[in-house]
Wavefront OBJ file of the C-alpha trace (Angstrom):
o trace
v 69.026 71.300 81.457
v 72.361 71.077 83.767
v 74.639 68.541 84.508
v 75.385 69.475 87.988
v 74.612 67.625 90.758
v 75.844 66.752 94.549
v 78.755 68.607 95.840
v 79.742 71.874 94.489
v 83.422 71.774 93.409
v 85.470 75.023 94.007
v 88.214 75.956 91.927
v 88.846 79.385 93.383
v 92.327 80.384 95.228
v 90.832 80.139 98.400
v 89.373 79.013 100.760
v 90.153 75.892 98.865
v 88.679 72.402 98.989
v 89.239 70.509 102.348
v 89.774 66.874 102.649
v 87.189 64.780 104.254
v 89.645 64.005 106.873
v 90.092 67.685 107.868
v 86.611 68.406 108.179
v 85.813 65.001 110.209
v 88.909 66.055 112.430
v 87.096 68.883 113.694
v 83.879 66.757 114.544
v 84.578 65.882 118.109
v 84.191 67.487 121.433
v 86.139 70.714 122.733
v 88.741 69.750 124.913
v 90.460 71.090 128.408
v 92.280 74.015 126.827
v 94.680 73.558 129.830
v 95.183 70.090 129.528
v 98.552 67.958 128.369
v 96.656 67.108 125.360
v 96.304 70.748 124.461
v 100.001 71.405 124.860
v 101.298 68.906 122.874
v 98.937 69.986 120.163
v 100.415 73.616 120.435
v 103.813 72.445 120.351
v 103.366 69.770 117.667
v 101.542 72.441 115.098
v 104.301 75.247 116.147
v 107.212 72.899 115.345
v 105.547 71.749 112.075
v 104.825 75.471 110.954
v 108.560 75.957 111.574
v 109.387 72.956 109.327
v 106.910 74.259 106.641
v 108.737 77.772 106.534
v 112.073 75.923 106.873
v 113.141 78.032 109.600
v 114.987 77.490 112.820
v 113.104 80.673 113.794
v 110.203 81.148 116.137
v 106.726 80.677 114.734
v 103.435 82.076 115.761
v 99.693 81.049 115.159
v 96.856 83.752 115.222
v 93.166 83.473 115.449
v 93.193 85.360 112.034
v 93.048 85.441 108.223
v 95.952 86.512 105.956
v 95.182 90.144 106.482
v 95.418 89.335 110.213
v 98.769 87.904 109.701
v 100.191 90.687 107.454
v 99.160 93.013 110.546
v 101.061 90.540 112.967
v 104.326 90.494 110.687
v 104.539 94.415 110.291
v 103.594 95.351 113.980
v 106.497 93.627 115.491
v 109.365 94.893 113.567
v 108.245 98.419 112.576
v 108.005 101.659 114.408
v 105.499 104.545 113.261
v 107.173 106.393 110.490
v 109.586 103.506 109.229
v 109.507 103.330 105.640
v 108.313 100.033 103.970
v 109.430 99.085 100.191
v 106.637 97.167 98.524
v 107.550 95.352 95.553
v 104.653 95.485 93.058
v 103.917 92.050 91.048
v 100.010 92.104 91.506
v 97.241 93.086 94.218
v 98.537 91.471 97.464
v 101.713 92.996 98.085
v 100.110 96.398 97.414
v 97.619 95.342 100.078
v 100.081 94.360 102.550
v 101.649 98.107 101.758
v 98.156 99.476 102.518
v 97.841 98.015 105.747
v 101.408 99.259 106.673
v 100.275 102.683 105.769
v 97.077 102.650 107.668
v 99.492 101.328 110.713
v 101.542 104.411 110.632
v 104.498 103.302 108.268
v 105.599 105.047 104.907
v 105.035 103.067 102.237
v 107.234 103.159 98.705
v 105.775 101.169 95.834
v 108.552 99.559 93.704
v 106.456 99.794 90.377
v 105.858 96.501 88.508
v 102.783 95.627 86.989
v 100.209 92.846 87.030
v 101.856 90.957 83.832
v 105.486 90.173 85.409
v 107.297 89.434 88.407
v 109.390 91.518 90.685
v 112.715 92.120 88.643
v 115.862 91.239 91.145
v 117.936 93.494 89.931
v 115.298 96.198 90.172
v 115.216 95.637 94.237
v 119.046 96.048 94.245
v 119.548 99.343 92.437
v 116.635 100.721 94.507
v 118.401 99.610 97.861
v 121.817 100.726 96.686
v 120.104 104.179 96.045
v 118.949 104.303 99.859
v 122.299 105.592 101.336
v 120.485 106.686 104.454
v 119.018 103.117 105.232
v 115.599 104.844 105.382
v 114.155 101.824 104.143
v 113.413 99.434 106.832
v 111.570 96.305 105.233
v 110.839 95.075 101.923
v 107.642 93.063 101.424
v 106.716 90.906 98.393
v 104.507 87.786 98.148
v 105.856 84.549 96.672
v 102.409 84.128 94.625
v 99.956 86.895 93.658
v 96.528 85.137 93.347
v 95.081 87.956 91.499
v 97.802 88.119 88.734
v 98.958 84.304 89.042
v 102.331 85.276 88.800
v 105.068 83.607 90.944
v 108.327 85.651 92.016
v 111.614 84.187 92.363
v 111.832 84.680 96.422
v 115.480 83.254 96.462
v 116.763 85.535 93.522
v 115.291 88.664 95.518
v 117.044 87.542 98.685
v 120.328 87.601 97.017
v 119.650 90.958 95.326
v 118.885 92.375 98.922
v 122.145 90.966 99.964
v 124.108 92.301 97.399
v 122.811 95.639 98.043
v 124.630 95.302 101.726
v 121.383 97.177 102.875
v 120.021 96.069 106.300
v 116.431 96.260 105.383
v 114.235 93.342 106.908
v 112.848 90.983 103.933
v 109.433 89.997 104.634
v 107.742 87.431 102.461
v 103.731 86.571 102.051
v 103.328 82.670 101.374
v 99.393 82.510 101.864
v 99.132 80.931 98.257
v 102.130 79.116 98.289
v 103.232 77.405 101.562
v 102.974 73.602 101.377
v 102.560 73.831 97.507
v 105.853 74.574 96.298
v 109.682 75.163 97.918
v 110.332 78.007 100.462
v 113.361 78.255 102.252
v 113.255 81.074 104.751
v 116.527 80.444 106.303
v 118.242 79.254 103.083
v 116.925 82.293 101.243
v 117.598 85.305 104.012
v 114.230 85.743 104.507
v 113.562 87.498 108.370
v 109.614 87.412 108.223
v 107.324 85.119 106.752
v 103.712 84.932 107.058
v 100.682 82.890 105.545
v 97.073 81.303 106.193
v 95.427 78.221 106.403
v 92.769 78.213 103.936
v 95.142 77.299 100.850
v 97.786 75.079 100.295
v 97.206 73.986 104.103
v 93.968 72.695 103.049
v 92.225 74.021 106.255
v 89.200 76.336 106.955
v 90.072 80.003 106.935
v 90.641 81.571 110.489
v 94.708 80.750 111.206
v 97.354 82.977 110.468
v 101.166 82.019 110.715
v 104.060 84.122 111.066
v 107.704 82.873 111.550
v 110.442 85.460 112.517
v 114.188 84.773 112.731
v 116.840 85.982 115.196
v 117.480 89.496 113.492
v 113.481 90.125 113.362
v 113.228 89.287 117.097
v 115.842 91.618 118.050
v 114.535 94.333 115.866
v 110.994 93.846 117.933
v 112.483 94.807 120.814
v 112.805 98.371 119.621
v 109.441 98.465 117.086
v 106.856 100.573 118.804
v 103.757 99.529 116.614
v 103.237 96.316 118.240
v 99.849 95.645 120.452
v 98.817 92.904 123.115
v 97.149 90.831 120.492
v 99.706 90.555 117.620
v 102.767 90.978 120.029
v 105.317 88.162 119.685
v 106.607 88.688 123.111
v 103.110 88.479 124.759
v 103.134 84.747 123.040
v 105.828 83.605 125.421
v 105.990 82.083 128.470
v 104.718 78.227 129.419
v 101.035 79.060 129.783
v 99.442 77.654 126.882
v 96.694 80.365 126.330
v 99.238 82.937 125.593
v 100.271 81.342 122.777
v 96.976 82.304 120.974
v 96.285 85.714 123.490
v 93.687 83.619 125.131
v 91.399 80.704 124.388
v 92.732 78.598 121.632
v 91.055 77.913 118.281
v 90.522 74.325 119.297
v 88.635 72.779 116.250
v 90.645 74.598 113.738
v 93.998 73.318 115.260
v 92.317 69.770 115.259
v 92.045 70.482 111.506
v 95.337 71.947 110.857
v 97.060 69.085 112.685
v 94.952 66.561 110.416
v 96.185 68.495 107.393
v 99.913 68.565 108.080
v 99.713 65.196 108.940
v 98.246 64.463 104.979
v 101.393 66.453 103.870
v 103.926 64.436 105.899
v 101.851 61.333 104.803
v 102.161 62.633 101.013
v 105.653 64.103 101.728
v 106.607 67.711 101.153
v 108.582 67.141 97.636
v 106.011 64.761 96.405
v 103.368 67.778 97.088
v 105.551 70.257 95.421
v 105.967 67.732 92.295
v 102.061 67.199 92.176
v 101.226 71.079 92.131
v 104.230 71.766 89.757
v 102.630 69.114 87.364
v 99.068 69.881 87.798
v 100.118 73.677 87.396
v 101.650 72.776 84.173
v 98.632 70.779 82.676
v 96.219 74.033 83.268
v 98.958 75.703 81.342
v 98.727 73.423 78.759
v 95.042 73.550 78.301
v 95.112 77.523 78.177
v 97.774 77.585 75.938
v 95.681 75.582 73.169
v 92.270 77.722 74.033
v 94.430 80.808 73.754
v 94.965 80.003 69.717
v 91.344 81.536 69.273
v 92.491 84.849 69.972
v 90.157 85.627 72.896
v 91.761 83.651 75.826
v 95.234 84.143 77.003
v 97.621 84.125 79.909
v 97.682 87.192 82.408
v 101.448 86.480 83.122
v 103.398 87.085 80.009
v 106.406 85.012 80.683
v 106.028 81.279 80.968
v 108.639 81.042 83.747
v 106.785 83.249 86.080
v 103.407 81.704 85.909
v 102.531 80.195 89.209
v 101.776 76.328 90.046
v 99.033 77.207 92.182
v 96.604 79.737 90.318
v 96.376 80.342 86.568
v 94.743 83.449 85.466
v 93.342 83.457 82.100
v 92.362 86.814 80.280
v 89.254 87.362 78.060
v 89.267 89.751 75.344
v 87.649 90.937 72.323
v 84.360 91.920 74.236
v 84.237 88.664 75.944
v 82.454 88.797 79.393
v 84.216 86.043 81.611
v 81.310 86.494 84.106
v 79.218 84.796 81.628
v 81.297 81.935 81.383
v 81.768 81.444 85.133
v 77.920 81.523 85.374
v 77.746 78.727 82.886
v 80.369 76.559 84.727
v 78.727 77.435 88.489
v 75.057 76.927 87.424
v 75.036 74.224 84.661
v 78.248 72.188 85.792
v 78.500 72.913 89.351
v 82.409 74.150 89.241
v 83.265 77.351 90.600
v 86.002 79.359 88.942
v 87.862 82.425 90.625
v 86.752 85.792 89.218
v 89.274 88.424 88.199
v 89.884 90.919 91.090
v 91.556 94.135 91.283
v 92.809 95.724 88.055
v 91.384 92.462 86.118
v 88.013 92.515 87.472
v 85.678 91.809 84.492
v 88.459 90.898 82.436
v 89.722 87.645 83.725
v 89.040 84.352 85.542
v 91.012 82.231 87.726
v 91.642 78.538 87.737
v 93.122 77.175 91.299
v 95.090 74.046 91.444
v 96.241 74.107 95.197
v 96.057 72.380 98.244
v 93.658 69.168 98.147
v 93.548 68.874 94.074
v 94.499 65.887 92.205
v 94.349 64.947 88.408
v 90.372 64.066 88.323
v 89.668 67.495 90.049
v 91.654 69.492 87.716
v 90.914 67.629 84.481
v 87.167 67.642 85.479
v 87.589 71.745 86.310
v 89.444 71.915 82.622
v 86.565 69.734 80.925
v 83.938 72.134 82.306
v 85.628 75.312 80.840
v 85.856 73.795 77.765
v 82.213 72.877 77.920
v 81.356 76.480 78.517
v 83.672 77.749 75.915
v 81.712 75.721 73.150
v 78.178 76.244 74.621
v 78.908 79.728 74.689
v 80.508 79.753 70.997
v 83.375 81.793 72.429
v 86.330 81.450 70.467
v 89.150 79.310 71.294
v 91.616 76.708 69.951
v 90.555 73.029 70.304
v 92.426 70.391 72.269
v 92.717 72.092 75.595
v 91.700 69.264 77.848
v 93.508 66.766 75.500
v 96.570 68.788 75.728
v 96.396 68.829 79.375
v 95.794 64.797 79.329
v 98.927 64.323 76.966
v 101.124 66.105 79.470
v 99.988 64.402 82.401
v 100.350 61.037 80.620
v 103.758 61.949 79.496
v 105.039 63.003 82.917
v 103.510 60.608 85.344
v 105.202 57.289 85.204
v 104.106 53.930 85.405
l 1 2 3 4 5 6 7 8 9 10 11 12 13 14 15 16 17 18 19 20 21 22 23 24 25 26 27 28 29 30 31 32 33 34 35 36 37 38 39 40 41 42 43 44 45 46 47 48 49 50 51 52 53 54 55 56 57 58 59 60 61 62 63 64 65 66 67 68 69 70 71 72 73 74 75 76 77 78 79 80 81 82 83 84 85 86 87 88 89 90 91 92 93 94 95 96 97 98 99 100 101 102 103 104 105 106 107 108 109 110 111 112 113 114 115 116 117 118 119 120 121 122 123 124 125 126 127 128 129 130 131 132 133 134 135 136 137 138 139 140 141 142 143 144 145 146 147 148 149 150 151 152 153 154 155 156 157 158 159 160 161 162 163 164 165 166 167 168 169 170 171 172 173 174 175 176 177 178 179 180 181 182 183 184 185 186 187 188 189 190 191 192 193 194 195 196 197 198 199 200 201 202 203 204 205 206 207 208 209 210 211 212 213 214 215 216 217 218 219 220 221 222 223 224 225 226 227 228 229 230 231 232 233 234 235 236 237 238 239 240 241 242 243 244 245 246 247 248 249 250 251 252 253 254 255 256 257 258 259 260 261 262 263 264 265 266 267 268 269 270 271 272 273 274 275 276 277 278 279 280 281 282 283 284 285 286 287 288 289 290 291 292 293 294 295 296 297 298 299 300 301 302 303 304 305 306 307 308 309 310 311 312 313 314 315 316 317 318 319 320 321 322 323 324 325 326 327 328 329 330 331 332 333 334 335 336 337 338 339 340 341 342 343 344 345 346 347 348 349 350 351 352 353 354 355 356 357 358 359 360 361 362 363 364 365 366 367 368 369 370 371 372 373 374 375 376 377 378 379 380 381 382 383 384 385 386 387 388 389 390 391 392 393 394 395
């Protein structure tokens, strides 16, 4: 016996559920990639991506996922042998650092752990000790989707500035862009990157990079650049150069529709929606955690992200059983624990195209599974989420 039917619901942190309007935007014939329509589509998207990053710098679109955007960001500003300082707070900054190492950079990890955010004072202290300025770039993620942590990107930027160090500040916003505030220029960020499949509600396959004037100047002397990733190769009036060849037309139609939906909602409203739904998820987990089996991976409440909540399971309970029940019996797919949390956690995504019934339905299914599998947990998790939203969402 099951209570699943119809469309399976993805509660994983990417690719996220896509709005029907975005799916429909792709269901059309291809267009002439040399046409005025194609030029206008490219120009409006590049302008809007820069607005999402909150920068007056240049933005670039790549036919790539986030890992490709990592390479695009690194290859344009580094030379082989340059040192990169990676700020650890989970899996993904480390992954970005691993990419840099494979590309020929020297990588140093500023040790953190999977249960807390980066400490800005530790960044400042490390940079002050680099008297010779051997560190050429500092890389960090705004939200790590493995650990569920949210880093204070503004505070880290202030710490870098306070150190007086000239290293480039580079930020991964794959799991945050369009979901929470990001101020590239205001926070002193030189290079930012993202992907299409999370907060931007578009199929995987588009990567974005934004670069300020300082990064563009550094690029002139960097020697890692290759033809596909190169920013300078994407300049010029010919539209095909913006994509280093044929444009990913249907993905661009999807992105155009998704950004239009964000404009219609208003970015500040989107940020507020994610904040409310993120806290509602946390209220549920806090109630469940009273059973001494479930808990938050991120120790400090202020460091838990508004886009994904990573829930640990202890005392010999296997999160795979809970995930399997949710999927097979109820049609809800939860995120697995990855990296250091493999086999020890599950993840609830609340990013992109998500609203109250989607989140409350997911939390309700988790609670059904906890009951069915007789996993000890505090009662009233769903009720806590409902009560919170009832208090916060005004009449």
